[in-house]
SERO-4910 file (N, C-alpha, C, O; in steps of 0.05 Angstrom, whole numbers):
BEGIN
 pado doro    nc1    nc2    nc3   cac1   cac2   cac3    cc1    cc2    cc3    oc1    oc2    oc3
  Met    A   -117    800  -1544   -116    798  -1521   -103    831  -1507   -105    836  -1483
  Leu    A    -95    841  -1519    -81    868  -1514   -113    882  -1509   -118    894  -1488
  Arg    A   -130    879  -1528   -150    892  -1531   -170    892  -1500   -180    911  -1489
  Thr    A   -170    863  -1493   -180    860  -1470   -169    864  -1445   -183    866  -1425
  Ser    A   -141    867  -1446   -128    878  -1426   -136    908  -1419   -145    914  -1397
  Val    A   -133    923  -1440   -141    946  -1441   -162    955  -1433   -163    976  -1421
  Ala    A   -186    939  -1439   -215    944  -1435   -217    935  -1401   -230    952  -1388
  Leu    A   -208    914  -1386   -206    913  -1366   -196    933  -1345   -204    937  -1322
  Ser    A   -172    944  -1361   -157    965  -1345   -172    994  -1345   -166   1012  -1329
  Ala    A   -187    995  -1359   -205   1020  -1363   -228   1020  -1337   -233   1037  -1321
  Arg    A   -237    996  -1340   -264    988  -1328   -252    991  -1291   -263   1003  -1273
  Gly    A   -229    978  -1289   -214    973  -1260   -209   1002  -1252   -214   1005  -1228
  Tyr    A   -199   1025  -1266   -192   1048  -1266   -223   1060  -1256   -221   1075  -1236
  Gly    A   -245   1057  -1265   -270   1070  -1262   -278   1062  -1240   -296   1075  -1230
  Leu    A   -267   1038  -1223   -276   1030  -1202   -259   1041  -1180   -269   1054  -1162
  Leu    A   -236   1037  -1182   -212   1045  -1160   -213   1074  -1159   -200   1086  -1141
  Arg    A   -230   1090  -1179   -225   1119  -1171   -237   1123  -1149   -228   1142  -1135
  Tyr    A   -261   1110  -1139   -274   1112  -1114   -269   1101  -1096   -285   1099  -1078
  Ala    A   -241   1090  -1095   -230   1074  -1066   -227   1092  -1046   -220   1114  -1054
  Pro    A   -232   1089  -1020   -224   1105  -1001   -197   1115  -1000   -196   1138   -991
  Thr    A   -176   1105  -1007   -153   1119  -1000   -146   1140  -1026   -132   1160  -1021
  Asn    A   -155   1134  -1050   -156   1149  -1070   -170   1175  -1071   -161   1195  -1082
  Leu    A   -202   1171  -1053   -213   1196  -1053   -194   1216  -1030   -193   1240  -1035
  Leu    A   -181   1205  -1008   -170   1218   -990   -148   1227  -1003   -143   1250   -997
  Leu    A   -131   1216  -1021   -105   1227  -1033   -114   1245  -1058    -97   1260  -1068
  Asn    A   -136   1245  -1067   -151   1271  -1083   -157   1290  -1068   -151   1311  -1078
  Ala    A   -168   1292  -1044   -176   1311  -1025   -148   1325  -1017   -146   1350  -1017
  Ile    A   -128   1310  -1010   -103   1324  -1002    -91   1342  -1027    -80   1364  -1024
  Arg    A    -95   1331  -1050    -84   1347  -1074    -97   1374  -1080    -88   1389  -1097
  Thr    A   -117   1378  -1066   -130   1409  -1071   -112   1431  -1054    -96   1425  -1037
  Arg    A   -118   1455  -1061   -103   1473  -1049   -104   1475  -1018    -86   1482  -1004
  His    A   -129   1468  -1010   -136   1471   -978   -131   1444   -965   -129   1440   -941
  Gly    A   -128   1423   -985   -115   1398   -970    -86   1392   -971    -77   1371   -963
  Leu    A    -71   1411   -983    -41   1407   -988    -31   1409   -960    -10   1396   -957
  Lys    A    -41   1424   -936    -27   1425   -909    -34   1401   -899    -25   1401   -876
  Trp    A    -49   1376   -904    -52   1350   -891    -36   1336   -903    -41   1312   -897
  Gly    A    -18   1336   -918      4   1321   -933     18   1307   -919     19   1282   -921
  Ile    A     31   1320   -903     57   1307   -883     38   1293   -858     45   1270   -851
  Pro    A     18   1302   -848     -1   1283   -828     -6   1254   -841     -3   1231   -831
  Ala    A    -15   1262   -871    -28   1234   -882     -3   1210   -884     -8   1186   -885
  Thr    A     21   1223   -886     42   1207   -887     42   1187   -865     51   1164   -869
  Leu    A     33   1195   -844     34   1175   -825     11   1153   -820      7   1136   -803
  Leu    A     -2   1161   -843    -31   1132   -852    -14   1114   -864    -27   1093   -868
  Gly    A     11   1112   -872     28   1097   -886     39   1071   -861     43   1047   -867
  Val    A     41   1081   -840     53   1061   -820     27   1041   -814     35   1018   -818
  Pro    A      4   1041   -806    -14   1026   -808    -19   1002   -827    -26    979   -821
  Tyr    A    -15   1014   -849    -13    996   -878     10    977   -875      5    953   -873
  Leu    A     29    983   -874     52    971   -865     50    954   -847     56    930   -852
  Tyr    A     41    960   -822     36    936   -798     14    920   -810     19    896   -806
  Ala    A     -6    923   -823    -21    903   -832    -12    884   -847    -19    861   -846
  Ala    A      8    897   -867     23    879   -887     44    862   -869     51    841   -879
  Ala    A     53    868   -848     74    853   -833     52    828   -819     59    805   -815
  Ile    A     28    837   -814     10    813   -801      4    802   -818      7    778   -812
  Cys    A     -5    806   -843    -13    787   -865      6    767   -868     -2    744   -869
  Thr    A     37    774   -873     58    762   -878     68    744   -857     83    726   -865
  Thr    A     63    747   -830     64    731   -812     49    710   -812     58    687   -812
  Ile    A     21    716   -815     -1    690   -823      6    674   -843      4    650   -840
  Ile    A     16    686   -866     20    671   -886     48    647   -878     48    622   -881
  Asn    A     69    664   -868     94    645   -860     83    626   -836     97    606   -833
  Asp    A     63    628   -821     51    610   -802     32    588   -812     21    573   -796
  Gly    A     29    585   -835     11    564   -856    -11    576   -865    -29    562   -872
  Gly    A    -14    607   -864    -38    614   -876    -42    616   -902    -22    616   -917
  Ser    A    -66    617   -913    -76    617   -937    -58    636   -955    -46    656   -947
  Gly    A    -56    627   -982    -41    646  -1003    -55    668  -1011    -41    686  -1019
  Trp    A    -78    672  -1012    -94    693  -1019    -87    710  -1008    -95    731  -1018
  Leu    A    -68    715   -982    -66    738   -969    -43    754   -979    -39    777   -971
  Tyr    A    -29    742   -997    -10    754  -1012    -18    781  -1024     -3    800  -1025
  Leu    A    -46    780  -1032    -61    802  -1046    -62    818  -1031    -54    840  -1039
  Leu    A    -71    816  -1003    -76    832   -983    -53    853   -980    -55    878   -980
  Val    A    -28    833   -977      1    845   -970      5    867   -990     11    890   -981
  Leu    A      2    861  -1021      4    878  -1044    -11    901  -1041     -1    923  -1047
  Val    A    -38    898  -1031    -49    923  -1029    -41    941  -1010    -37    965  -1013
  Phe    A    -39    925   -986    -28    940   -962     -3    960   -967     -3    984   -963
  Val    A     19    945   -977     40    958   -983     36    979  -1007     46   1002  -1007
  Trp    A     22    970  -1024     20    998  -1048      3   1022  -1037      8   1044  -1046
  Asn    A    -18   1018  -1018    -28   1042  -1007     -8   1052   -981     -9   1076   -974
  Ala    A      7   1036   -969     32   1050   -952     50   1066   -971     62   1086   -962
  Phe    A     51   1059   -995     73   1073  -1010     62   1096  -1021     76   1117  -1023
  Lys    A     31   1097  -1030     17   1121  -1028     21   1147  -1008     30   1170  -1011
  Phe    A     13   1135   -989      9   1158   -968     41   1162   -958     46   1180   -942
  Leu    A     59   1149   -967     89   1155   -957     98   1177   -979    115   1195   -975
  Trp    A     85   1174  -1001     91   1190  -1024     82   1217  -1024     95   1236  -1031
  Ile    A     54   1218  -1015     42   1247  -1010     50   1265   -996     44   1289  -1000
  Gly    A     64   1258   -977     77   1275   -956     95   1294   -964     90   1317   -957
  Pro    A    123   1285   -985    140   1305   -991    123   1322  -1017    125   1346  -1021
  Val    A    106   1305  -1034     97   1317  -1053     79   1339  -1049     81   1361  -1062
  Ser    A     59   1334  -1031     46   1358  -1020     56   1382  -1008     44   1404  -1010
  Leu    A     83   1379   -993     99   1398   -987    109   1416  -1002    109   1440   -998
  Ile    A    123   1402  -1030    127   1419  -1047    115   1430  -1060    126   1450  -1070
  Gln    A     83   1423  -1068     69   1434  -1080     57   1462  -1064     51   1483  -1074
  Leu    A     57   1453  -1036     46   1475  -1021     68   1500  -1021     61   1524  -1026
  Ile    A     90   1494  -1016    110   1516  -1024    109   1531  -1049    113   1555  -1048
  Ser    A    103   1519  -1072    105   1534  -1093     77   1547  -1102     76   1566  -1118
  Val    A     51   1533  -1087     29   1548  -1088     32   1573  -1069     25   1594  -1080
  Arg    A     43   1574  -1042     48   1593  -1026     68   1618  -1039     62   1642  -1034
  Ala    A     86   1613  -1053    102   1628  -1066     90   1644  -1092     99   1666  -1099
  Ala    A     71   1630  -1104     54   1641  -1127     40   1664  -1116     38   1687  -1124
  Glu    A     27   1650  -1090      4   1668  -1079     25   1694  -1072     22   1715  -1084
  Arg    A     44   1691  -1054     60   1712  -1044     66   1735  -1070     62   1759  -1068
  Arg    A     76   1721  -1091     79   1739  -1118     58   1755  -1127     60   1777  -1138
  Lys    A     37   1742  -1122     12   1755  -1133      5   1778  -1120     -3   1798  -1132
  Arg    A      7   1778  -1087      0   1799  -1068     16   1822  -1070      6   1844  -1064
  Gln    A     40   1819  -1078     66   1840  -1080     56   1858  -1098     44   1852  -1119
  Pro    A     61   1886  -1089     45   1908  -1105     70   1908  -1133     93   1899  -1132
  Val    A     59   1918  -1151     77   1919  -1175     85   1946  -1173     69   1965  -1171
  Pro    A    119   1947  -1174    127   1971  -1176    127   1993  -1195    139   1986  -1215
  Ser    A    119   2011  -1196    113   2035  -1214    140   2048  -1230    162   2053  -1221
  Ser    A    133   2051  -1252    159   2056  -1269    146   2088  -1277    123   2091  -1286
  Arg    A    164   2106  -1271    161   2134  -1271    184   2146  -1284    185   2171  -1286
***
């Protein structure tokens, strides 16, 4: 049973690697994309709104399969809320490294 679970997980990862949110997050993690981390955090808001709409539909007698959509929407919202601070920290460290690299080396006479 564990072997089957691991095999399904590996196949699922291969498919989820090309999901639109994962592609966007991978683009943000590049050096040129780090500046878009904070604006991308705002993309978490529509996902939370969609989760709230699905929850309202469920509470009003909607289908139970909408819980899966709520899970996906909340997961994607957390991914986008997480990328903002992380990309900011990475951008600061990359710019500090670039600044250290540009500074002239003091000569020792």
